[in-house]
C-alpha positions, 0 to 999 in steps of 0.5 A: 183571575188569569191575565194576559199582557201583550208586549215585550218591553220595560213597560210590559215588565212593569205592568206584569210586576204591578199585576203580580202584586194583586191578590186577585191575580192567579196567573200572568201570561205574556206574549212574547215577554222577555228575560225579566218578565219570564220570572213572574209570568209564563212567556209564549213566543207569539209576536205582538202583531200576529193577531190570528195567533194571539186570538187563537191563544186566548180562545184556547185558554179559557182561564184568561179573563182579561187581555192587556194590550200595551204596545202602540202597534197592536192597538193601532192595528185593532187587536182590541177590536179583534179580541172583543169581537170574539167575546174576550175582555181587553184593556186598551183603546179600539183602533178608531181611538188609538188613531190619536197616537197612530196618526199625528195628522189626526191628532193635530186636526183634533186639537185644531178643531176643538181648540186644544192648545198645541204648536202651530203646524203644516201637514205635507204628503207631497215631497216637493211642497214640503221642500218648498215650505222648509226652504223658506221656513223659520228655524228651529222647527220640528219635523214629525213622521205622521205614523208610529216610529218607535218614538224616533220619528220626531226630528228637531231641525235647526236649519234648512239643511237639517229640515230637508234631510229630515223630510228626505229620510222620511218621505223619500228614503222611507226611514220610518217605512210608511209612517213617514209618507205624510209629515207634520212640520211644527213650530218649535216650542220652548219650555219644560216638558212633562208627561201625564198618563191617565186612566180613561173609561170613555166617560171618566178620566183620572190622571196619574202622578206626573213624570218627566222623560229624557228622550235624547240619547246623551247627557244635557239632552244631546244626541238623537231622540230615543224611546226614552233614556230615563224618567222620574216622578214627580216633577216639581215644575208641575204645580197644582195650578198647572195641573188644574189648567191642564185638566180644564184646557187639555185633558177633559176637552180631549176626552170630549173631543174624541167622544164627539168624533165617535172615537170613545177612548178606553184605556190609558191616554198619555199627554206629552206636554210642553209648559210654555210661557203661553201656558201648557200645550200638547206635544203629543198624545199616546194611546197607551202607557208610556215607556219609560214613564210607566216604570216610575208611575206604577211603583207609586200606585197604591191601588190594585192595578187589576181593579183599575183595569176592570173598572176601565173595561166596565166603564165604572172608573168613577166608582174607584178611588185611585191612590198614590204614595208620596215617594219619588221614583227614578228610572235610569235606562241602560242601553246598548252601544249604538242605540238608537241606531245600529247596535248588537244583541246577544251580550251577556248581562252580569247583575251583581248584588243589587239592593233588595228594594231596587226594581229592575225592569227588563226592556231588551233581554232574553234568557239563554239557559242560565244566561241573561243576554241583551236583546234590544237597544234599551236593555234594563230600567234600574228603578228606585223609590226614595223620600225625594228625587235626590234619594231615589236618584242616588239609589238608582245610580249606585245600582247601575254600577253593579250591572255589566254588559259589553257596550252598556251606556246610560245617561248620568243626569236623569233626575237632575231636572226639576 
């Protein structure tokens, strides 16, 4: 079977890598791909939001039997709907289900209506009313852009000044374009965060092994929120008891709620959780594989990923046994100076003699002849498996030192948390 993967980041490189291990996959295409993906797939320079060109490409390549839509924007925009309307098999939720990520206002409405634990919140699309509320609110609190903002539309505000600046950036200055026209203001939850990705075929949902992300740019969770500076799996704080609580109180009720709303979800449903003193609560939903959580979850997958994708599309997930290794995995993201704000591209990357068992997932790279150049804020995910987190962490950081590019930086504390 030939497969097309839509996307160009570390998540897509990991998906392509996992699919390349399947004996049932003959060829992988990737639109548009990146420097690392080009080593295992045929990359074609078509943007993820150029739906007409994507559909034409699939129409003209009769050998493509499955298209995996990985990023949030094309899912929210209805690429799966477009492909299925032309008779093509596609993995990922339709637009009416991807709204669970594309609109935080919708996801909060869903949780409130169906009693799914989350932070208390207020929704605003009137700037003056938001100013009035934030001027008298209790801090700290969290301001979120309603729409998709590349993982950066969440601002933790410690005082009135920061709160008013956050809504000005979003609602007046359009820092996140249309995503910030409506904002959600939430109570600040305290606790430990954990990410749960799940395969879902609309009826059956199968949680993957847990992971823990590091969103802030710098050590000790300082600096701005990013798309993710590293992650590890598993987290010791996610005990079997908590796992069962989350399944009963959050995961299964979410699938049932989406079905009741006429928004059946098929694809990967991601639960960003906060483990509070009052129990587990939802921080956010994603309608796809997380990035960089995918980079530590899929290396632990023993089952053929293509079989899982097909089972999700066919609605037969209950017929497949999904297995995982007992190994731990750590991914350290190497980023460009200035990320997540302004940064330069086109810096040459030099990769030394890295260990053979290291998985080097490219996020923002491109090929220029024989040279490999930076092409994004997050550049590489240096990923290692080990018998435990400590061993995987040591291996990852030992190989980070062998990779050089001008302005490179990374956090030094990925995997220290439990």
